[in-house]
mmCIF file of the N, C-alpha and C atoms, coordinates in Angstrom:
data_MODEL
# 
_entry.id   MODEL 
# 
loop_
_atom_site.group_PDB 
_atom_site.id 
_atom_site.type_symbol 
_atom_site.label_atom_id 
_atom_site.label_alt_id 
_atom_site.label_comp_id 
_atom_site.label_asym_id 
_atom_site.label_entity_id 
_atom_site.label_seq_id 
_atom_site.pdbx_PDB_ins_code 
_atom_site.Cartn_x 
_atom_site.Cartn_y 
_atom_site.Cartn_z 
_atom_site.occupancy 
_atom_site.B_iso_or_equiv 
_atom_site.pdbx_formal_charge 
_atom_site.auth_seq_id 
_atom_site.auth_comp_id 
_atom_site.auth_asym_id 
_atom_site.auth_atom_id 
_atom_site.pdbx_PDB_model_num 
ATOM 1   N N  . MET A 1 1  ? 143.883 116.337 105.972 1.00 0.00 ? 1  MET A N  1 
ATOM 2   C CA . MET A 1 1  ? 143.003 115.164 105.839 1.00 0.00 ? 1  MET A CA 1 
ATOM 3   C C  . MET A 1 1  ? 143.223 114.037 106.637 1.00 0.00 ? 1  MET A C  1 
ATOM 4   N N  . PRO A 1 2  ? 142.387 113.491 107.345 1.00 0.00 ? 2  PRO A N  1 
ATOM 5   C CA . PRO A 1 2  ? 142.674 112.300 108.193 1.00 0.00 ? 2  PRO A CA 1 
ATOM 6   C C  . PRO A 1 2  ? 143.240 111.150 107.436 1.00 0.00 ? 2  PRO A C  1 
ATOM 7   N N  . LYS A 1 3  ? 144.236 110.550 108.084 1.00 0.00 ? 3  LYS A N  1 
ATOM 8   C CA . LYS A 1 3  ? 144.842 109.337 107.497 1.00 0.00 ? 3  LYS A CA 1 
ATOM 9   C C  . LYS A 1 3  ? 143.746 108.393 107.054 1.00 0.00 ? 3  LYS A C  1 
ATOM 10  N N  . ALA A 1 4  ? 142.900 107.946 107.878 1.00 0.00 ? 4  ALA A N  1 
ATOM 11  C CA . ALA A 1 4  ? 141.771 106.966 107.449 1.00 0.00 ? 4  ALA A CA 1 
ATOM 12  C C  . ALA A 1 4  ? 141.233 107.241 106.035 1.00 0.00 ? 4  ALA A C  1 
ATOM 13  N N  . LEU A 1 5  ? 140.864 108.578 105.743 1.00 0.00 ? 5  LEU A N  1 
ATOM 14  C CA . LEU A 1 5  ? 140.174 108.929 104.593 1.00 0.00 ? 5  LEU A CA 1 
ATOM 15  C C  . LEU A 1 5  ? 141.275 108.967 103.373 1.00 0.00 ? 5  LEU A C  1 
ATOM 16  N N  . ARG A 1 6  ? 142.545 109.367 103.763 1.00 0.00 ? 6  ARG A N  1 
ATOM 17  C CA . ARG A 1 6  ? 143.567 109.359 102.690 1.00 0.00 ? 6  ARG A CA 1 
ATOM 18  C C  . ARG A 1 6  ? 143.744 107.811 102.170 1.00 0.00 ? 6  ARG A C  1 
ATOM 19  N N  . GLU A 1 7  ? 143.695 106.911 103.127 1.00 0.00 ? 7  GLU A N  1 
ATOM 20  C CA . GLU A 1 7  ? 143.923 105.563 102.849 1.00 0.00 ? 7  GLU A CA 1 
ATOM 21  C C  . GLU A 1 7  ? 142.690 104.991 101.998 1.00 0.00 ? 7  GLU A C  1 
ATOM 22  N N  . GLN A 1 8  ? 141.481 105.426 102.419 1.00 0.00 ? 8  GLN A N  1 
ATOM 23  C CA . GLN A 1 8  ? 140.307 104.894 101.837 1.00 0.00 ? 8  GLN A CA 1 
ATOM 24  C C  . GLN A 1 8  ? 140.230 105.326 100.459 1.00 0.00 ? 8  GLN A C  1 
ATOM 25  N N  . PHE A 1 9  ? 140.679 106.543 100.102 1.00 0.00 ? 9  PHE A N  1 
ATOM 26  C CA . PHE A 1 9  ? 140.585 107.028 98.819  1.00 0.00 ? 9  PHE A CA 1 
ATOM 27  C C  . PHE A 1 9  ? 141.875 107.054 98.103  1.00 0.00 ? 9  PHE A C  1 
ATOM 28  N N  . HIS A 1 10 ? 142.780 106.319 98.591  1.00 0.00 ? 10 HIS A N  1 
ATOM 29  C CA . HIS A 1 10 ? 144.089 106.087 98.011  1.00 0.00 ? 10 HIS A CA 1 
ATOM 30  C C  . HIS A 1 10 ? 144.778 107.435 97.539  1.00 0.00 ? 10 HIS A C  1 
ATOM 31  N N  . LEU A 1 11 ? 144.634 108.443 98.500  1.00 0.00 ? 11 LEU A N  1 
ATOM 32  C CA . LEU A 1 11 ? 145.470 109.586 98.271  1.00 0.00 ? 11 LEU A CA 1 
ATOM 33  C C  . LEU A 1 11 ? 146.825 109.624 98.917  1.00 0.00 ? 11 LEU A C  1 
ATOM 34  N N  . THR A 1 12 ? 147.799 110.116 98.224  1.00 0.00 ? 12 THR A N  1 
ATOM 35  C CA . THR A 1 12 ? 149.080 110.209 98.527  1.00 0.00 ? 12 THR A CA 1 
ATOM 36  C C  . THR A 1 12 ? 149.628 111.625 98.620  1.00 0.00 ? 12 THR A C  1 
ATOM 37  N N  . PRO A 1 13 ? 150.705 111.978 99.191  1.00 0.00 ? 13 PRO A N  1 
ATOM 38  C CA . PRO A 1 13 ? 151.215 113.323 99.187  1.00 0.00 ? 13 PRO A CA 1 
ATOM 39  C C  . PRO A 1 13 ? 151.350 113.763 97.759  1.00 0.00 ? 13 PRO A C  1 
ATOM 40  N N  . GLY A 1 14 ? 150.731 114.880 97.437  1.00 0.00 ? 14 GLY A N  1 
ATOM 41  C CA . GLY A 1 14 ? 150.756 115.495 96.047  1.00 0.00 ? 14 GLY A CA 1 
ATOM 42  C C  . GLY A 1 14 ? 149.636 115.198 95.273  1.00 0.00 ? 14 GLY A C  1 
ATOM 43  N N  . SER A 1 15 ? 148.712 114.266 95.765  1.00 0.00 ? 15 SER A N  1 
ATOM 44  C CA . SER A 1 15 ? 147.486 113.949 95.162  1.00 0.00 ? 15 SER A CA 1 
ATOM 45  C C  . SER A 1 15 ? 146.531 115.242 94.843  1.00 0.00 ? 15 SER A C  1 
ATOM 46  N N  . GLU A 1 16 ? 146.017 115.378 93.799  1.00 0.00 ? 16 GLU A N  1 
ATOM 47  C CA . GLU A 1 16 ? 145.236 116.501 93.499  1.00 0.00 ? 16 GLU A CA 1 
ATOM 48  C C  . GLU A 1 16 ? 143.664 116.046 93.877  1.00 0.00 ? 16 GLU A C  1 
ATOM 49  N N  . ILE A 1 17 ? 142.884 117.008 94.436  1.00 0.00 ? 17 ILE A N  1 
ATOM 50  C CA . ILE A 1 17 ? 141.505 116.905 94.819  1.00 0.00 ? 17 ILE A CA 1 
ATOM 51  C C  . ILE A 1 17 ? 140.674 118.073 94.122  1.00 0.00 ? 17 ILE A C  1 
ATOM 52  N N  . ASP A 1 18 ? 139.526 117.755 94.014  1.00 0.00 ? 18 ASP A N  1 
ATOM 53  C CA . ASP A 1 18 ? 138.404 118.709 93.612  1.00 0.00 ? 18 ASP A CA 1 
ATOM 54  C C  . ASP A 1 18 ? 137.643 119.089 94.889  1.00 0.00 ? 18 ASP A C  1 
ATOM 55  N N  . ILE A 1 19 ? 137.422 120.447 95.054  1.00 0.00 ? 19 ILE A N  1 
ATOM 56  C CA . ILE A 1 19 ? 136.507 120.675 96.257  1.00 0.00 ? 19 ILE A CA 1 
ATOM 57  C C  . ILE A 1 19 ? 135.392 121.352 95.631  1.00 0.00 ? 19 ILE A C  1 
ATOM 58  N N  . GLU A 1 20 ? 134.148 121.012 96.039  1.00 0.00 ? 20 GLU A N  1 
ATOM 59  C CA . GLU A 1 20 ? 132.803 121.529 95.506  1.00 0.00 ? 20 GLU A CA 1 
ATOM 60  C C  . GLU A 1 20 ? 132.099 122.102 96.793  1.00 0.00 ? 20 GLU A C  1 
ATOM 61  N N  . SER A 1 21 ? 131.588 123.257 96.703  1.00 0.00 ? 21 SER A N  1 
ATOM 62  C CA . SER A 1 21 ? 130.808 123.908 97.724  1.00 0.00 ? 21 SER A CA 1 
ATOM 63  C C  . SER A 1 21 ? 129.293 123.595 97.373  1.00 0.00 ? 21 SER A C  1 
ATOM 64  N N  . THR A 1 22 ? 128.632 123.143 98.316  1.00 0.00 ? 22 THR A N  1 
ATOM 65  C CA . THR A 1 22 ? 127.125 122.966 98.239  1.00 0.00 ? 22 THR A CA 1 
ATOM 66  C C  . THR A 1 22 ? 126.357 123.711 99.343  1.00 0.00 ? 22 THR A C  1 
ATOM 67  N N  . ALA A 1 23 ? 125.111 123.698 99.219  1.00 0.00 ? 23 ALA A N  1 
ATOM 68  C CA . ALA A 1 23 ? 124.328 124.296 100.263 1.00 0.00 ? 23 ALA A CA 1 
ATOM 69  C C  . ALA A 1 23 ? 124.519 123.608 101.657 1.00 0.00 ? 23 ALA A C  1 
ATOM 70  N N  . ASP A 1 24 ? 124.788 122.324 101.709 1.00 0.00 ? 24 ASP A N  1 
ATOM 71  C CA . ASP A 1 24 ? 124.916 121.686 102.883 1.00 0.00 ? 24 ASP A CA 1 
ATOM 72  C C  . ASP A 1 24 ? 126.424 121.506 103.398 1.00 0.00 ? 24 ASP A C  1 
ATOM 73  N N  . GLY A 1 25 ? 127.354 121.911 102.533 1.00 0.00 ? 25 GLY A N  1 
ATOM 74  C CA . GLY A 1 25 ? 128.816 121.844 103.039 1.00 0.00 ? 25 GLY A CA 1 
ATOM 75  C C  . GLY A 1 25 ? 129.759 121.689 101.878 1.00 0.00 ? 25 GLY A C  1 
ATOM 76  N N  . VAL A 1 26 ? 130.668 120.879 102.020 1.00 0.00 ? 26 VAL A N  1 
ATOM 77  C CA . VAL A 1 26 ? 131.636 120.751 100.943 1.00 0.00 ? 26 VAL A CA 1 
ATOM 78  C C  . VAL A 1 26 ? 131.802 119.337 100.448 1.00 0.00 ? 26 VAL A C  1 
ATOM 79  N N  . ILE A 1 27 ? 132.111 119.084 99.277  1.00 0.00 ? 27 ILE A N  1 
ATOM 80  C CA . ILE A 1 27 ? 132.377 117.709 98.668  1.00 0.00 ? 27 ILE A CA 1 
ATOM 81  C C  . ILE A 1 27 ? 133.809 117.831 98.354  1.00 0.00 ? 27 ILE A C  1 
ATOM 82  N N  . ILE A 1 28 ? 134.626 116.843 98.751  1.00 0.00 ? 28 ILE A N  1 
ATOM 83  C CA . ILE A 1 28 ? 135.934 116.761 98.359  1.00 0.00 ? 28 ILE A CA 1 
ATOM 84  C C  . ILE A 1 28 ? 136.143 115.329 97.664  1.00 0.00 ? 28 ILE A C  1 
ATOM 85  N N  . ARG A 1 29 ? 136.724 115.348 96.480  1.00 0.00 ? 29 ARG A N  1 
ATOM 86  C CA . ARG A 1 29 ? 136.956 114.105 95.741  1.00 0.00 ? 29 ARG A CA 1 
ATOM 87  C C  . ARG A 1 29 ? 138.213 114.096 94.994  1.00 0.00 ? 29 ARG A C  1 
ATOM 88  N N  . PRO A 1 30 ? 138.868 112.991 94.670  1.00 0.00 ? 30 PRO A N  1 
ATOM 89  C CA . PRO A 1 30 ? 140.128 113.027 93.981  1.00 0.00 ? 30 PRO A CA 1 
ATOM 90  C C  . PRO A 1 30 ? 139.772 113.635 92.533  1.00 0.00 ? 30 PRO A C  1 
ATOM 91  N N  . ALA A 1 31 ? 140.843 114.564 92.151  1.00 0.00 ? 31 ALA A N  1 
ATOM 92  C CA . ALA A 1 31 ? 140.704 115.273 90.960  1.00 0.00 ? 31 ALA A CA 1 
ATOM 93  C C  . ALA A 1 31 ? 140.464 114.440 89.795  1.00 0.00 ? 31 ALA A C  1 
ATOM 94  N N  . GLY A 1 32 ? 139.618 114.767 88.946  1.00 0.00 ? 32 GLY A N  1 
ATOM 95  C CA . GLY A 1 32 ? 139.235 114.103 87.617  1.00 0.00 ? 32 GLY A CA 1 
ATOM 96  C C  . GLY A 1 32 ? 138.573 112.838 87.798  1.00 0.00 ? 32 GLY A C  1 
ATOM 97  N N  . HIS A 1 33 ? 138.076 112.547 88.989  1.00 0.00 ? 33 HIS A N  1 
ATOM 98  C CA . HIS A 1 33 ? 137.328 111.339 89.062  1.00 0.00 ? 33 HIS A CA 1 
ATOM 99  C C  . HIS A 1 33 ? 135.837 111.624 89.117  1.00 0.00 ? 33 HIS A C  1 
ATOM 100 N N  . SER A 1 34 ? 135.099 110.756 88.414  1.00 0.00 ? 34 SER A N  1 
ATOM 101 C CA . SER A 1 34 ? 133.650 110.778 88.472  1.00 0.00 ? 34 SER A CA 1 
ATOM 102 C C  . SER A 1 34 ? 133.288 109.410 88.367  1.00 0.00 ? 34 SER A C  1 
ATOM 103 N N  . ALA A 1 35 ? 131.976 109.138 88.453  1.00 0.00 ? 35 ALA A N  1 
ATOM 104 C CA . ALA A 1 35 ? 131.406 107.752 88.442  1.00 0.00 ? 35 ALA A CA 1 
ATOM 105 C C  . ALA A 1 35 ? 131.827 107.044 87.181  1.00 0.00 ? 35 ALA A C  1 
ATOM 106 N N  . ALA A 1 36 ? 132.246 105.895 87.283  1.00 0.00 ? 36 ALA A N  1 
ATOM 107 C CA . ALA A 1 36 ? 132.501 105.069 86.040  1.00 0.00 ? 36 ALA A CA 1 
ATOM 108 C C  . ALA A 1 36 ? 131.377 104.456 85.541  1.00 0.00 ? 36 ALA A C  1 
ATOM 109 N N  . LEU A 1 37 ? 130.342 104.122 86.354  1.00 0.00 ? 37 LEU A N  1 
ATOM 110 C CA . LEU A 1 37 ? 129.146 103.562 85.865  1.00 0.00 ? 37 LEU A CA 1 
ATOM 111 C C  . LEU A 1 37 ? 128.034 104.598 86.170  1.00 0.00 ? 37 LEU A C  1 
ATOM 112 N N  . VAL A 1 38 ? 127.248 104.827 85.102  1.00 0.00 ? 38 VAL A N  1 
ATOM 113 C CA . VAL A 1 38 ? 126.078 105.830 85.166  1.00 0.00 ? 38 VAL A CA 1 
ATOM 114 C C  . VAL A 1 38 ? 124.954 105.205 84.608  1.00 0.00 ? 38 VAL A C  1 
ATOM 115 N N  . ASP A 1 39 ? 123.772 105.283 85.312  1.00 0.00 ? 39 ASP A N  1 
ATOM 116 C CA . ASP A 1 39 ? 122.532 104.624 84.952  1.00 0.00 ? 39 ASP A CA 1 
ATOM 117 C C  . ASP A 1 39 ? 121.860 105.550 83.848  1.00 0.00 ? 39 ASP A C  1 
ATOM 118 N N  . ARG A 1 40 ? 121.654 104.775 82.811  1.00 0.00 ? 40 ARG A N  1 
ATOM 119 C CA . ARG A 1 40 ? 121.075 105.499 81.511  1.00 0.00 ? 40 ARG A CA 1 
ATOM 120 C C  . ARG A 1 40 ? 119.846 104.691 81.265  1.00 0.00 ? 40 ARG A C  1 
ATOM 121 N N  . ALA A 1 41 ? 118.688 105.080 81.737  1.00 0.00 ? 41 ALA A N  1 
ATOM 122 C CA . ALA A 1 41 ? 117.369 104.402 81.351  1.00 0.00 ? 41 ALA A CA 1 
ATOM 123 C C  . ALA A 1 41 ? 117.397 103.040 81.942  1.00 0.00 ? 41 ALA A C  1 
ATOM 124 N N  . GLY A 1 42 ? 118.025 102.771 83.094  1.00 0.00 ? 42 GLY A N  1 
ATOM 125 C CA . GLY A 1 42 ? 117.856 101.512 83.638  1.00 0.00 ? 42 GLY A CA 1 
ATOM 126 C C  . GLY A 1 42 ? 119.044 100.557 83.176  1.00 0.00 ? 42 GLY A C  1 
ATOM 127 N N  . VAL A 1 43 ? 120.049 101.064 82.466  1.00 0.00 ? 43 VAL A N  1 
ATOM 128 C CA . VAL A 1 43 ? 121.181 100.217 82.000  1.00 0.00 ? 43 VAL A CA 1 
ATOM 129 C C  . VAL A 1 43 ? 122.384 100.941 82.481  1.00 0.00 ? 43 VAL A C  1 
ATOM 130 N N  . LEU A 1 44 ? 123.324 100.133 83.156  1.00 0.00 ? 44 LEU A N  1 
ATOM 131 C CA . LEU A 1 44 ? 124.567 100.755 83.561  1.00 0.00 ? 44 LEU A CA 1 
ATOM 132 C C  . LEU A 1 44 ? 125.427 100.930 82.307  1.00 0.00 ? 44 LEU A C  1 
ATOM 133 N N  . VAL A 1 45 ? 125.994 102.173 82.271  1.00 0.00 ? 45 VAL A N  1 
ATOM 134 C CA . VAL A 1 45 ? 126.910 102.429 81.102  1.00 0.00 ? 45 VAL A CA 1 
ATOM 135 C C  . VAL A 1 45 ? 128.248 102.949 81.679  1.00 0.00 ? 45 VAL A C  1 
ATOM 136 N N  . HIS A 1 46 ? 129.327 102.276 81.184  1.00 0.00 ? 46 HIS A N  1 
ATOM 137 C CA . HIS A 1 46 ? 130.654 102.691 81.652  1.00 0.00 ? 46 HIS A CA 1 
ATOM 138 C C  . HIS A 1 46 ? 131.170 103.873 81.038  1.00 0.00 ? 46 HIS A C  1 
ATOM 139 N N  . HIS A 1 47 ? 131.641 104.844 81.758  1.00 0.00 ? 47 HIS A N  1 
ATOM 140 C CA . HIS A 1 47 ? 132.286 106.080 81.242  1.00 0.00 ? 47 HIS A CA 1 
ATOM 141 C C  . HIS A 1 47 ? 133.662 106.065 81.861  1.00 0.00 ? 47 HIS A C  1 
ATOM 142 N N  . GLY A 1 48 ? 134.673 106.065 81.021  1.00 0.00 ? 48 GLY A N  1 
ATOM 143 C CA . GLY A 1 48 ? 136.015 106.089 81.589  1.00 0.00 ? 48 GLY A CA 1 
ATOM 144 C C  . GLY A 1 48 ? 136.934 105.255 80.758  1.00 0.00 ? 48 GLY A C  1 
ATOM 145 N N  . PRO A 1 49 ? 138.075 105.096 81.120  1.00 0.00 ? 49 PRO A N  1 
ATOM 146 C CA . PRO A 1 49 ? 139.143 104.333 80.418  1.00 0.00 ? 49 PRO A CA 1 
ATOM 147 C C  . PRO A 1 49 ? 138.802 102.858 80.394  1.00 0.00 ? 49 PRO A C  1 
ATOM 148 N N  . ASN A 1 50 ? 139.090 102.185 79.336  1.00 0.00 ? 50 ASN A N  1 
ATOM 149 C CA . ASN A 1 50 ? 139.049 100.638 79.309  1.00 0.00 ? 50 ASN A CA 1 
ATOM 150 C C  . ASN A 1 50 ? 140.270 100.231 80.081  1.00 0.00 ? 50 ASN A C  1 
ATOM 151 N N  . THR A 1 51 ? 140.010 99.629  81.283  1.00 0.00 ? 51 THR A N  1 
ATOM 152 C CA . THR A 1 51 ? 141.138 99.051  82.087  1.00 0.00 ? 51 THR A CA 1 
ATOM 153 C C  . THR A 1 51 ? 141.341 97.595  81.834  1.00 0.00 ? 51 THR A C  1 
ATOM 154 N N  . ALA A 1 52 ? 140.430 96.951  81.227  1.00 0.00 ? 52 ALA A N  1 
ATOM 155 C CA . ALA A 1 52 ? 140.543 95.438  80.841  1.00 0.00 ? 52 ALA A CA 1 
ATOM 156 C C  . ALA A 1 52 ? 141.445 95.141  79.787  1.00 0.00 ? 52 ALA A C  1 
ATOM 157 N N  . ARG A 1 53 ? 142.275 94.296  79.902  1.00 0.00 ? 53 ARG A N  1 
ATOM 158 C CA . ARG A 1 53 ? 143.216 93.895  78.796  1.00 0.00 ? 53 ARG A CA 1 
ATOM 159 C C  . ARG A 1 53 ? 142.781 92.595  78.200  1.00 0.00 ? 53 ARG A C  1 
ATOM 160 N N  . ILE A 1 54 ? 141.500 92.529  77.857  1.00 0.00 ? 54 ILE A N  1 
ATOM 161 C CA . ILE A 1 54 ? 140.907 91.180  77.211  1.00 0.00 ? 54 ILE A CA 1 
ATOM 162 C C  . ILE A 1 54 ? 140.233 91.637  75.983  1.00 0.00 ? 54 ILE A C  1 
ATOM 163 N N  . ASP A 1 55 ? 140.018 90.620  75.056  1.00 0.00 ? 55 ASP A N  1 
ATOM 164 C CA . ASP A 1 55 ? 139.283 90.677  73.929  1.00 0.00 ? 55 ASP A CA 1 
ATOM 165 C C  . ASP A 1 55 ? 137.765 90.642  74.307  1.00 0.00 ? 55 ASP A C  1 
ATOM 166 N N  . ILE A 1 56 ? 137.040 91.613  74.417  1.00 0.00 ? 56 ILE A N  1 
ATOM 167 C CA . ILE A 1 56 ? 135.625 91.604  75.010  1.00 0.00 ? 56 ILE A CA 1 
ATOM 168 C C  . ILE A 1 56 ? 134.727 90.578  74.116  1.00 0.00 ? 56 ILE A C  1 
ATOM 169 N N  . ALA A 1 57 ? 134.951 90.768  72.743  1.00 0.00 ? 57 ALA A N  1 
ATOM 170 C CA . ALA A 1 57 ? 134.073 89.923  71.848  1.00 0.00 ? 57 ALA A CA 1 
ATOM 171 C C  . ALA A 1 57 ? 134.467 88.460  72.060  1.00 0.00 ? 57 ALA A C  1 
ATOM 172 N N  . ALA A 1 58 ? 135.640 88.107  72.134  1.00 0.00 ? 58 ALA A N  1 
ATOM 173 C CA . ALA A 1 58 ? 136.090 86.792  72.312  1.00 0.00 ? 58 ALA A CA 1 
ATOM 174 C C  . ALA A 1 58 ? 135.536 86.300  73.781  1.00 0.00 ? 58 ALA A C  1 
ATOM 175 N N  . PHE A 1 59 ? 135.750 87.077  74.732  1.00 0.00 ? 59 PHE A N  1 
ATOM 176 C CA . PHE A 1 59 ? 135.170 86.677  76.053  1.00 0.00 ? 59 PHE A CA 1 
ATOM 177 C C  . PHE A 1 59 ? 133.667 86.389  76.062  1.00 0.00 ? 59 PHE A C  1 
ATOM 178 N N  . VAL A 1 60 ? 132.875 87.244  75.309  1.00 0.00 ? 60 VAL A N  1 
ATOM 179 C CA . VAL A 1 60 ? 131.455 86.958  75.269  1.00 0.00 ? 60 VAL A CA 1 
ATOM 180 C C  . VAL A 1 60 ? 131.039 85.760  74.507  1.00 0.00 ? 60 VAL A C  1 
ATOM 181 N N  . ARG A 1 61 ? 131.773 85.533  73.454  1.00 0.00 ? 61 ARG A N  1 
ATOM 182 C CA . ARG A 1 61 ? 131.602 84.324  72.622  1.00 0.00 ? 61 ARG A CA 1 
ATOM 183 C C  . ARG A 1 61 ? 131.961 83.032  73.373  1.00 0.00 ? 61 ARG A C  1 
ATOM 184 N N  . GLN A 1 62 ? 132.955 83.194  74.114  1.00 0.00 ? 62 GLN A N  1 
ATOM 185 C CA . GLN A 1 62 ? 133.429 81.986  74.984  1.00 0.00 ? 62 GLN A CA 1 
ATOM 186 C C  . GLN A 1 62 ? 132.415 81.734  76.109  1.00 0.00 ? 62 GLN A C  1 
ATOM 187 N N  . GLU A 1 63 ? 131.936 82.732  76.756  1.00 0.00 ? 63 GLU A N  1 
ATOM 188 C CA . GLU A 1 63 ? 130.772 82.583  77.679  1.00 0.00 ? 63 GLU A CA 1 
ATOM 189 C C  . GLU A 1 63 ? 129.594 82.052  77.153  1.00 0.00 ? 63 GLU A C  1 
ATOM 190 N N  . ARG A 1 64 ? 129.094 82.667  76.086  1.00 0.00 ? 64 ARG A N  1 
ATOM 191 C CA . ARG A 1 64 ? 127.948 82.122  75.403  1.00 0.00 ? 64 ARG A CA 1 
ATOM 192 C C  . ARG A 1 64 ? 127.994 80.637  75.081  1.00 0.00 ? 64 ARG A C  1 
ATOM 193 N N  . ASP A 1 65 ? 129.180 80.172  74.438  1.00 0.00 ? 65 ASP A N  1 
ATOM 194 C CA . ASP A 1 65 ? 129.353 78.866  74.134  1.00 0.00 ? 65 ASP A CA 1 
ATOM 195 C C  . ASP A 1 65 ? 129.333 77.980  75.392  1.00 0.00 ? 65 ASP A C  1 
ATOM 196 N N  . SER A 1 66 ? 129.935 78.317  76.422  1.00 0.00 ? 66 SER A N  1 
ATOM 197 C CA . SER A 1 66 ? 130.087 77.625  77.686  1.00 0.00 ? 66 SER A CA 1 
ATOM 198 C C  . SER A 1 66 ? 128.753 77.518  78.257  1.00 0.00 ? 66 SER A C  1 
ATOM 199 N N  . ARG A 1 67 ? 127.916 78.611  78.245  1.00 0.00 ? 67 ARG A N  1 
ATOM 200 C CA . ARG A 1 67 ? 126.590 78.446  78.837  1.00 0.00 ? 67 ARG A CA 1 
ATOM 201 C C  . ARG A 1 67 ? 125.593 77.563  77.870  1.00 0.00 ? 67 ARG A C  1 
ATOM 202 N N  . SER A 1 68 ? 125.765 77.597  76.626  1.00 0.00 ? 68 SER A N  1 
ATOM 203 C CA . SER A 1 68 ? 124.863 76.867  75.776  1.00 0.00 ? 68 SER A CA 1 
ATOM 204 C C  . SER A 1 68 ? 125.213 75.411  75.997  1.00 0.00 ? 68 SER A C  1 
ATOM 205 N N  . ARG A 1 69 ? 126.485 74.936  76.257  1.00 0.00 ? 69 ARG A N  1 
ATOM 206 C CA . ARG A 1 69 ? 126.830 73.613  76.496  1.00 0.00 ? 69 ARG A CA 1 
ATOM 207 C C  . ARG A 1 69 ? 126.262 73.020  77.727  1.00 0.00 ? 69 ARG A C  1 
ATOM 208 N N  . ARG A 1 70 ? 126.068 73.875  78.761  1.00 0.00 ? 70 ARG A N  1 
ATOM 209 C CA . ARG A 1 70 ? 125.657 73.499  80.048  1.00 0.00 ? 70 ARG A CA 1 
ATOM 210 C C  . ARG A 1 70 ? 124.130 73.330  79.947  1.00 0.00 ? 70 ARG A C  1 
ATOM 211 N N  . GLN A 1 71 ? 123.391 73.953  79.074  1.00 0.00 ? 71 GLN A N  1 
ATOM 212 C CA . GLN A 1 71 ? 121.954 73.930  79.061  1.00 0.00 ? 71 GLN A CA 1 
ATOM 213 C C  . GLN A 1 71 ? 121.526 72.775  78.172  1.00 0.00 ? 71 GLN A C  1 
ATOM 214 N N  . VAL A 1 72 ? 122.306 72.198  77.361  1.00 0.00 ? 72 VAL A N  1 
ATOM 215 C CA . VAL A 1 72 ? 121.974 71.064  76.482  1.00 0.00 ? 72 VAL A CA 1 
ATOM 216 C C  . VAL A 1 72 ? 121.924 69.784  77.272  1.00 0.00 ? 72 VAL A C  1 
ATOM 217 N N  . PRO A 1 73 ? 120.797 69.188  77.433  1.00 0.00 ? 73 PRO A N  1 
ATOM 218 C CA . PRO A 1 73 ? 120.854 67.875  78.066  1.00 0.00 ? 73 PRO A CA 1 
ATOM 219 C C  . PRO A 1 73 ? 121.642 66.817  77.348  1.00 0.00 ? 73 PRO A C  1 
ATOM 220 N N  . SER A 1 74 ? 122.266 65.994  78.208  1.00 0.00 ? 74 SER A N  1 
ATOM 221 C CA . SER A 1 74 ? 123.168 64.843  77.693  1.00 0.00 ? 74 SER A CA 1 
ATOM 222 C C  . SER A 1 74 ? 122.398 63.683  77.364  1.00 0.00 ? 74 SER A C  1 
# 
């Protein structure tokens, strides 16, 4: 595989890949990888591991409070 492609897809020696045959050719992708965001009825849904190390509920609450303070006229 050309070096530019290995670097673009972060492939290193020993990386596993999936090869799929199609009518138009071949699809090569890193093994076990699929789209993390999938469109479900117009809403992007994340499929995959949670890589964020934050408390999502606290983050949303903080953002909501911050935005509501900006919208209140002084």
